[in-house]
C-alpha positions in Angstrom: 0.1 0.1 0.1 3.0 2.6 1.0 4.8 1.7 -1.8 1.2 2.3 -4.2 0.9 5.7 -2.3 4.3 7.1 -3.2 4.8 5.7 -6.6 1.2 7.2 -7.5 1.8 10.6 -6.0 5.5 11.1 -7.1 4.1 10.1 -10.6 1.1 12.4 -10.8 3.3 15.3 -9.3 6.2 15.1 -11.2 4.0 14.5 -14.5 1.4 17.5 -13.7 3.4 20.1 -12.0 5.1 21.3 -15.6 2.5 21.2 -17.7 0.0 22.8 -15.3 3.3 25.7 -14.5 1.3 27.3 -11.7 3.8 30.2 -11.5 3.3 31.2 -14.7 -0.4 30.3 -15.5 -0.8 32.9 -11.9 1.0 35.5 -14.1 -1.0 34.8 -17.1 -4.5 35.1 -14.9 -3.3 37.9 -13.0 -2.6 39.9 -16.1 -6.2 39.7 -17.3 -7.6 41.0 -13.8 -5.6 44.6 -13.8 -8.4 45.9 -11.6 -9.4 43.4 -9.2 -8.8 44.2 -5.5 -6.6 42.3 -2.8 -9.7 40.9 -1.4 -10.8 39.4 -4.6 -7.7 38.4 -5.8 -7.8 36.1 -2.6 -11.3 34.8 -2.7 -10.5 34.1 -7.1 -7.3 32.1 -6.2 -9.8 29.7 -3.4 -11.8 29.3 -6.4 -9.5 28.7 -9.0 -7.7 26.2 -6.3 -11.5 24.2 -6.2 -12.2 23.8 -9.8 -8.5 22.8 -10.9 -8.7 20.3 -8.1 -12.4 19.3 -9.5 -11.0 19.2 -12.9 -8.0 16.8 -12.8 -9.8 14.6 -10.0 -12.6 13.9 -12.7 -9.5 13.7 -15.6 -8.0 11.0 -13.5 -10.7 9.0 -12.8 -12.8 9.1 -15.5 -10.9 10.2 -18.3 -10.0 7.2 -19.5 -14.0 5.9 -19.6 -14.5 8.8 -21.1 -11.9 8.3 -24.0 -13.2 4.6 -24.5 -16.6 6.0 -25.5 -15.6 8.3 -27.9 -12.8 5.5 -29.3 -10.6 8.7 -28.9 -6.9 7.0 -28.4 -4.1 8.7 -25.7 -1.7 9.8 -28.7 -4.6 11.6 -30.8 -5.4 13.3 -26.9 -1.6 14.4 -26.8 -1.7 15.8 -30.4 -4.6 17.8 -30.1 -3.5 18.5 -26.2 0.2 19.8 -28.0 -1.2 21.7 -30.2 -3.5 24.0 -28.7 -0.6 24.7 -25.9 1.8 25.8 -28.5 -0.6 28.1 -30.0 -1.7 29.7 -26.7 2.0 30.1 -26.1 3.1 31.0 -29.3 0.2 33.7 -29.5 1.5 35.1 -25.8 4.7 35.3 -27.3 4.4 37.4 -30.2 1.4 39.7 -28.5 2.5 43.4 -28.5 2.4 44.3 -24.4 0.4 47.5 -25.4 -2.6 45.8 -26.5 -2.6 44.1 -23.4 -3.9 46.3 -21.1 -6.4 48.0 -23.4 -7.7 44.5 -24.3 -7.7 43.5 -21.0 -9.5 46.4 -19.1 -12.1 46.2 -21.9 -12.4 42.3 -21.1 -12.9 43.3 -17.2 -15.7 45.5 -16.2 -15.3 48.0 -13.3 -18.5 48.2 -11.8 -19.7 45.0 -10.1 -16.1 43.9 -10.4 -17.5 40.9 -8.1 -19.8 39.3 -9.9 -17.5 39.5 -13.2 -14.5 37.7 -11.7 -17.5 34.9 -10.1 -18.1 34.4 -14.0 -14.8 34.1 -15.0 -13.2 32.2 -12.4 -14.1 29.0 -14.0 -14.1 30.1 -17.4 -11.5 31.0 -18.6 -9.3 31.6 -15.9 -9.2 28.1 -14.3 -10.2 26.6 -17.9 -7.9 27.0 -19.7 -5.7 29.7 -18.4 -4.8 27.5 -15.0 -5.7 23.8 -16.4 -5.9 23.7 -19.8 -6.0 20.5 -22.2 -2.2 19.8 -22.3 -2.8 19.0 -18.0 -6.1 17.4 -18.7 -4.6 15.4 -21.4 -1.6 14.2 -19.2 -3.8 13.8 -16.2 -6.4 11.4 -18.3 -3.4 9.3 -19.5 -1.7 8.9 -16.4 -5.5 7.9 -15.1 -5.6 5.0 -17.9 -2.3 3.5 -15.9 -4.0 2.8 -12.9 -3.8 -0.7 -11.9 -5.9 -3.4 -13.9 -7.2 -5.1 -10.9 -9.0 -2.1 -9.6 -8.4 1.3 -7.4 -6.0 -0.1 -4.7 -6.2 2.2 -1.5 -2.8 3.1 -1.9 -3.5 4.4 -5.6 -6.6 6.1 -4.5 -5.0 8.3 -1.4 -1.8 8.7 -3.5 -3.9 10.7 -6.3 -5.3 12.4 -3.4 -2.3 13.6 -2.0 -0.8 14.5 -5.6 -3.9 16.4 -6.1 -3.6 18.3 -3.1 -0.3 19.1 -3.6 -1.0 20.8 -6.8 -3.5 22.3 -5.9 -1.9 24.2 -2.6 1.0 25.1 -5.0 -1.8 26.7 -7.4 -3.3 28.6 -4.6 -0.1 29.9 -3.3 1.1 31.0 -6.9 -2.0 32.4 -7.4 -2.3 34.5 -3.8 1.3 35.9 -3.8 1.5 36.5 -7.9 0.4 40.1 -6.5 2.7 40.9 -4.6 5.5 39.1 -6.9 4.5 41.5 -9.8 5.1 44.5 -7.6 8.7 43.1 -6.5 9.6 42.2 -10.2 7.9 45.8 -11.7 6.6 46.5 -14.9 9.8 45.2 -16.7 10.7 42.0 -15.0 7.1 41.1 -15.3 6.8 41.7 -18.7 10.5 39.7 -19.2 8.8 36.6 -16.7 5.6 36.5 -18.9 7.7 36.0 -22.0 9.8 33.3 -20.4 6.8 31.4 -19.6 5.3 31.9 -22.7 8.0 30.4 -24.1 8.0 27.1 -21.6 4.2 26.8 -22.1 5.2 26.8 -26.0 7.9 24.0 -25.5 5.7 22.3 -23.5 2.8 22.1 -26.2 5.4 20.8 -28.8 7.0 18.2 -26.6 3.5 16.6 -26.0 2.7 17.1 -29.9 5.9 15.3 -30.4 4.8 12.4 -28.4 1.4 11.8 -29.6 3.1 12.0 -33.2 5.7 9.6 -32.2 2.8 7.1 -30.9 0.9 7.4 -34.0 4.0 7.2 -36.2 5.4 4.1 -34.6 1.7 2.4 -34.6 2.0 2.6 -38.6 5.3 0.5 -38.7 
């Protein structure tokens, strides 16, 4: 039981943390809510954390059954998720800084800011910005590697422990992203955003390559 617990927890944490990229995702989410107050950001951090936990849990436990029902293979899912992530990262790399403030100011209405943020807590701030197609596809792929004899207690506890660790990292990054942004300054924040956009693009390409490699090897 202990072995299953440790193996499952480490597999999920190491597999999902780089894809979720909570630090970079928190900066991107923060850039979309420029007029929010510290209290609103704290509440939003909690909402995004709960939503992310639910999405990842459902992906891990039910994803394999959904794929089987629709006849979708893991390589195809990785190709689709990789394409979406790569395109998102590329768009962030190419987006001019001058457009950010204008578009995002229009996106968030200052009257009744609480209602506006509540409406955006799940989409697009949680899905696809914090937990996107890449992390969902990886979670489904990891979920399909569950023990064939059934869901053992050690495996289940490992899943819960891993999701708790990932959720805690999402909350901490979201909660203190504003403080880190003030510490970095405007120029430093833009540099970090570009770096994380590059990482996002590379993650998408890696997922795309893994999916394509599996598809090509199946043809031989």
